N, C-alpha and C positions, 0 to 999 in steps of 0.2 A: 451222377450227378454233381456237379461243380459247386464249392461254397462260394458265397460271395466275398470279394476283397474288402475287407474292414479297415485295412491300413489307411485310407483316406480319412475316414470317419475317425479313427484315433487321433490322427494328426491334427484335425479340426477340433476335437474335444481339448487337447492339449493345449493348443494355441487360444481357446476362447478361457480356458482355466488361467493360463498364464496372463491374459489380459485382465482378467477379473481381480486377480491379485495385486497386479501392479497398480491399477486405478484404487485399489483398497488401501494400499500403503501410501498414495501420495499424499493425504493429509498430514500422515506422520512425518513425511519428508518436509513439508511446510512450517510444520508447528515449532521446530527449533529456531527458524529465523524470526518469527513472531514473538516467541519467548526470549530471544536475545534483546531484540528491542524494548520489549518490556522491561526486561532486568536492567537494562543500561541506560534508559532514557526516562525523563519526565515528560509526560504528555500534557499539554495545556491547550485547550480550545477557548478562542477568544473571539470577539466580535470589534474591530478596531474601527472606531468613528472617523469617517472622512470630513472634510470642510464642510459639505452640505448637510452633515448630519446622516447620512446613509452610513450604513456599518457592514464591514466585510468581514465573512467568515476565514479565521485563520486558526490553523493547527501549528503549534510549535512544539519542537522535540529537543530538548536540552538533555545533555549528558548528566547523570546523577552526580557525577564528581565535578559538578561546575565550579568549584572552588579552585580546583587545580587549573582553571581555564587562564587566560581567555581564549576562547575557541572561535575560529572562524565559522561563518554561517553561509547556507546555500538557501535562497529563496526561490520559490516557483509559483507564480501567480498563473492560473489556469481557467479557461471557461469549461473544461471538463469536469472534473470534480476531485475535491482532497479528500474524500471520504477514506476511511469509514468516520461517520460522523459522531459516534458516542462517545463519551468521555473516557470510557475504560477500553475503547478500540483503538487498536495500534495498526500503523500502516508499514509497509517495508519502505525503507528509507532509500534516498540517494539514487544515483544511476548505477550503483553497485554494491555489492555487500562490503567492498573494503571502505566505502565512505562510512558506513554504519559504524565500523570498528576504527576510525581515524580520528574521532573526537570534533565532529561538525555538530552544530546547531542547524536544524533543518526547519525551515519555514513554508508550509504551504497554504495559499490564499486562493479562495475562489473570487473570481473578479466581479464587478458589479453586475448584479442582476442575474447572476448564475448560480443555481443549487443554493447553498445557504445564505448567500450575500444578498444585502437589500440593493434596490435601484434598479434601474432600467439598462438592459443589456443592449449595446450598440457595437456590432462588429467593427466598424470601421468608422472612425471619427473624422471628420473635417476640421482642417485647421485655419 
């Protein structure tokens, strides 16, 4: 009698275990980036009033050594969302990690009528 070949089953088991271990470590890989932003910036959430009285939700991330400035700033107004919205929540900043470490002020704002901003959202305005 011949024994069944267990090699393919062993390979599948090893691949499944490796996949589980890689996904289990993923939050640990992301945590230092959020920790860097939390350690090096001050996060302020504001509602900026417009001329018509509507307020736009704005998140501002300023380097903690702001007295060493002046710093350039990058502003992003978006209809998508600038979350996370909690006061103690921090987002990843800039188009790349190099911007986080280069001393920029980051300003993110929800456009009128979207997410946490007041007003009516109109995709295209006629002039």
